[in-house]
N, C-alpha and C positions, 0 to 999 in steps of 0.2 A: 504494500500500500504506500502511495506517495505521501509526502508530508502534508500537502494541501488537503487531500482527502481525509487523512487522520485528524487534521485540525477541525474540519467540518463535522466529522463523525463525533468528535468530542462535544461539539455544540449540540448535535442531534441527541446524544445520550443524555445530556444535562436537561433538556427541555421535554423529553418524552418518557419519563420514568414509568408512568402508568401504562403506556403502550408496551414497554418492555415486560412489565408484570403480566399484562394481558397475553402477550406472546407466549410466555411460559405456560399459562393456563390453556391457551388455544391449542398448543401442540399436543395436548392430551386427547383432543377430539377431532382436530382438522389436520390433515397431512401438511406439514410445514407451517401449521398455524394459520393458514389462509384457505378460503373456499376455492381459489383458482391460482395457478402459478404466476400469472401476471400481477397479482397483488402483493407478491413477496418483494422485499427489498432488503439489502443488507444495511446495518447489522441485524435489524429486525423490522418487520412491517409496522406501519402506523395503523391505529384503529380509530375510526371516525365516529363521531357522535351526531353530527348535523351537517347538512349542506343546504345553502340558501343563496340564490343569486350567483355571484361569482366567487363565493367563499366556501371553505370547509372549516370545521372545527373538530379537533381530535379530542380524545378522552382526557387529555391533560389540560384542555381548555385553550390550546394554541390555535390561532386563526391563520389560515392560509389563503392566498389568492390561488384559485384552482386553475391550472392550465391543462389538466387532464380532461375535465368535463365528461366523466364517465367513459373515457376513451373515444369521445366523439359525439354521442347522441344528444348531449345537453346543449344544443345550439342556442336555446333561449336562456340558458342558465339553469341552476337547480331550482326545482319546485316552481316553475313559472305559473303565474296566477291563472292564465287562460286555460292551461292544461289541467291544473289541479281542480279548478271549478267544474270543468267538463266531466272529469272522472268522478268527483264527489256526487254529482247529480246522477251518475249512472250506477254507482256502487250498490244501492239497495234494490236494483232492478235485475240483479243476476250477474255472475262473473263468467262461469264456464257452462255452456249449454250444449255443446257438441252438435248444434244446429246453427245455421248461418245467422249472425246478427246483422241487422240492417246497416250498421256502421261499417261492416266489411265492404259492402257494396259502395258506400260513399267514399271510403278511403281508396279503394281500387280505382274508382272514377277519377279522383284527384291525381293519383299517380300516373294513370294512363294519359291524362290531359297534359301533364307537365313533362314527362320523360319521353323523349323521341324514341319511337320504335317499340315502346312498351305497350303493345296492343292487347295482350291478354296476360294475366298474372295469376299466381297462386300465393297465398300467405302461408308462412311457416313460423317457427318460433325464434329463429336466430339467423344471423348472417352466415354462420358456418353451415347450417342446414340449407340455406338458400343456394350457396355455392355447390354443395354436395349434390342437390337434386337438379340444379341446372345442368351439371355434367351428366347426370343420369338421363335427362331429357335429350341432351346432345347425342349420347350414345344410341338411345332408342331411335332418334330421327335419322341418323346417318347409318346405323348398323355397324359402326366401327367402335373398337374398344379403347384405343389409345387417345391421349390428348396431350397438348403442349402447354407448358406453363412458363411464365417469365421468371428468370432467376432473380431472387431478391424479393419477390412478391409473397406476402403472407395472405393466404386466402382461406383462413379458418383452421379449425382444429381437427377436422375429419382426416382419417387415414389417407384418403386419396389426394389430398392437397398439401400434406405436410412433407413436401419434397422440394429441395432446391430453393429454400427461403433464405435462412441465415447460414446454412451449411452448403458449401460449394466445393467443386473439384473439377479437374480437367482444364483444358485450354479455355481462355476467356471467350473465344469465338465458337466453342463447341463444348458447352458445359456437361458435366455428368449429372445423372439423377441420383442424388444422395438424400437420405432421410433427415428430417429436422427433429426427429423424436425416436426414442426407443419404441419398439413394438410395431413398426411399419412393415407390413409383409413385403417380401421380395417381389411378389407378383405385381404389386402397385408400382414399384420402381421400374419394372420392365414395361409397364404401360404408360409411363409418364416421360415425356420428352421435354427437356429443359432448353429454353432458348435465351440468348443473352439479352440483357436490358439495354435499351437505347443504342443498339447496334443493328440497324435495319438490314444491312446486307447479309450479315451472318444469320440473323433470325429468319429472313425470307428463305435463305438457302436451306436451312434445316427443315422448315415447314414444307418446302417443295420436295425434299428428299423423302419425307415420311407421309406425304399428303394422302396417299391411298389408304393408310391405316389410322389417320387422325380424325376423331370426331369433332374436336374443337381446339381452339387456342384460348386459354384463360389468362386474363390480364387485369391487374388493378391499375388503372390509368394514372392515378396520383401517387403511386409508389408507397402508400401506407406505412406500415410499421417498420419492417426491416430496412426499408429504403428511406425512412424518416421523412416522408412527404416529398420525395424526389420524383416529380412528374415525368411521365414519358414524353419525349420530344414529339411534337406534332407530326413530323415526317416519319417517325418510327411507327406511330399508331396508324397512319395512313398507309404505309407500306404493308403492314400486317393485314389491314382491312382489304387491300387490293389483292394480295396473294390468297387469302382465305376465300374471298369471293370467287376467284378464278379456279381454285382447286376444290370447291365444294366443301370446305371445312367451316364449321360455325365459329364465329367470334363471340366470346362471352366476356363482358365487363363485370368484374367484381367491384361493385359500387357500394359495398357495405359502409365504407367510410365516406366516399365522395358523393353518394346519392343525397341530394338536397343540402349538402355542404358546399359544393362547388356552384351552387345556384339551383334554381327550380328544375333545370334540365340536366343536372348532374355533369358528369365529365364530358359529355358531348359538347358542352359550351366551351371547352378548352380546345379540343382537337377537331370538332366538326364531324367526327365519325360516329355513326350509329351502328351498334353491334347487333347481332342476331338475337342474343339473349343477355339478360342482366340479372345480377343478384343484388338485392337491397337489404338493409338492416338498420340498426342504430336509430337514426333520426326518424324513420317512418313509424316507430313505435311511441314517439313522444315521451321517451323516458321509461317506457315499459317494454318487456320482451316482445320482439316482432322481427320478422324477416319476410322477404318476398323474392320470388324468381319469376321471370316471364320474358316476353319479347314478341317476336313475329307471330302473328295470328296463325299462319299455316303450321308452324312448328307446334305451338301449344294445342291447337285443335287436333293435330295428328297424334300427339303423345300424352297430353295431360288431360284433355277433355274426356269425361267418362264415356265408355263405349255404349253404343245404342242397345246392345243386348248383353245379357249376363255372360254369354259364351264368347263374345267378341273382344278379346284382349290383345290382339296382335298389335305390337308397337306401343301399347299403353303402359305408362309407368305408374307405380304406386306413389302417391304423394298425399299425406294426410297428417293428422296429429291432434291429440285431445285439445291442446291449447292454441292450435293454429287459428288465427282470425278471431281470437276471443274478444268480446265487446269492449273490455277495458283498454287493451292495447290499441284497438281500432279507433275508439273515440279519442284517446290521447293523441294518436298520430294525426287524426283529422284536425284536432285543435291546434296542434303544432304547425301543420302546413298552412293553415289559415293565417297564422302569425307571419310565416315566411313570405306569404304573398303580398304583404303590405308594402307599399311603395318605399323604396330606399333602403329596405332591410339589408340586402347584401352589400350595397355600397358602403353603408356604415360599418358593417361587420368586417368586410375585407380591408377597409381602411385601417382598422386597428392592427390587423396582421402585417400590413405594409409598414406601419410606423414602428412596430417592434422589430421586424427583420432589418430595416434600414438603420434603426437605432443601435441594435446589437453589432452590426458590421462596423459602424463608425466608432463606437466606444472601444471595441476590441482592437481596432487599428490604432487608436490613440494610446491605449495601454501597452500595446506591443505584442498582441496575439494575432496570429493568422487563423481566421476561422472561416468556415463555410456555413452560411445559414440557408438551409434547404427549406422548401415549402412553397405553397401557393395559396393565395387568398387568405383564409382564416386559419391555416395550419403552418407550423414551422418546426424546425429542429436545428440544433447547433452542433457542428462537428469541428474539431480542431485539426486543420490541415492547411498547408500553404499552396495546395493545388486544387483545381476544380474536381468535384466528385461526380462520377458518371454511372456508378453501379455499386452493388453491395460489396464487391471486392475492394473498391476504393475506400468505402466507408470503414471496413474492418481493418484496413491498413492505416487509417488515420490515428491520431493520438487519443486512444480510448481512455488512457489513464487520466489525462487532464480533463477530458470530457466527463468522466465519472466523478471527478472532484467538483466540477462545475455544477452538475446536477445535484450532488449531495449538498453542496453549499446553498443552492437555491432552496431546497426543502428545509435545511437547518435555519434559514433566515426568512421563512414564511411564504415561499412560492412553491406550490405543490406540483411536481411532475416526476414520474418515474425515470430512472436512468434510461437514456437512449430512446425514449418513447416520444413520438411527435406531440407537440403542444397544440391544443385546440382552443380557440377563443369563442366567446359567446356574446349574445346581445346584452347580457347582464354585465359584462366587463365595461367599466367606466373609463373615461380619460384618466382619472386618478389611478385606476388599476394599471393601465398601460404605463404610466409614469413610474409607479411603484415597481413594476416588473423590471423596467430598465434600470432604476436606481439600485435595486437589490442585485441585479446582474452585474452592474459596475462594481459594487462593493465586493462581490464574490470574485470577480476577475482580478481586482486589485489585490485581494488577499492571496489568490493563487500565485500571482506574480511575486508577491512578497515572500511566500513560502519557497518559491523556486530559486530565489536569489541567495 
C-alpha cells in the first residue's frame, strides 16, 4: 500500500468505527459482509442509514455527496418526490399479481416512443436478465449459437457474458475469450468471440471471419464499468453496424447504464446507430428493480410473442418471471421518465458533468498530475496516466495505485464513490455539490502529492 492510501485509510478508520463493528457482525451472515460483491471495499465496507437527494448518511452519522447514485439508476437523486408519491399511492392496491398491471403497458409505451428501434419489448427484473434473454432471442432468431462481445464491456453477471471484461489475453487486435469469474463453463468461452474496443478494422475482420456462426454482437456503447465510461468512437459503432447488417448478424446494445442517461433516446443520440435489439435496466425502474429487452418488431414477434397454439413453439423463447413488470417498478419508472421529459432536464444534468470533468483536468494539471478523465454527459471516471486511454488494457496499465489512493481519499473526506467505478450525477446535485466535489478532489490530490514527495 502506498503512503497516500495508508494516510486516507487512517482517516477512513477514524470516522467509520460503527461500520467496522457492523462489518464484523455482517460477516456472520453475509458472504464478505455484503449482499453483493460490488458493495465491498477495503479495508471494510460502509453501511448506510439514509439516502436523500444527492446525499448519503452512514451509520456513524457521516454525510457524503453521493457520486454512485445506486450505480446509475438514481438520475433524479435519492427518494425523488414525484416517484415516491406515485409509489405510495399504488402500494395499498397490490404489489405482485402475476397478471399484467396497466402501468406495464404505459411504461412500455413510453419506452417505445423514446428509444429508436425499440418497437416491441418484454420486462424482466434486472439489467443482467435483460442482456441474458436478449442473447437468447438472438440465438433463436438466427439459429446460431455463438456471439461476439466487446473487450472491456461489463454486460451483467450471467455466465454467458462474464467473459473478456476486466480479464484479457492474446494480441490486442485478436483478443482471447477469458472468464471474468470462477465457475464459467468452458463451453461458454468457446461460444463467445471477443472483439477489440475502439479498433474498427480488427473488430470488423473478426466479425467477418466468424459471421456464419454468430448470432449477435453485444456492445455497451458508453463503455460502462470496466471501461469507466469510455464511449465507443462513432466510427467504431458505425463500422460494426455496417458489417452486422451485411452479414446477417444482430447488433445488441447493452443500455442498462446508458438507457435514459444519455438522453431520452439513449446511446443512439451519440452514434446515430440503431441496433436490432437493446437491453435496458436501472433508470427504467425509477429506483426499483426492473429491466427490459426488445427491439425490431419482426424479431420479437418471431421469438418472444407467445405462439398461436399450445403445440407451436418453434423458435419461441421462454421469457417470464414472478416479479417481471410488477406494478410498483412500473409506476416508479413511469414517474421517473415523466420527470426526464421536462424541458432542459438533460442540458442541466450534462452541464454538471462537463464542469466536473473540465475542473478535474485543470486542477490536476496545476498540481502536477497527469490524469485522464473519461466519461460523457453525466458520467465520469478519473485515471492517472500521461497518455490517452483507448481500451481496458490501457486502463489497467495506468497508475492504479495512485488512482486507488484518490478514490479512498474522496470517501474519507465525504464524497462517496467506489474504487474505479464510474461516477454518476443526478438532478439533485446542486452547484454547491459540484463545487464541493472539486474542492475535496483538490484537497485529496494535494495530499497525495505531499505524501509522494
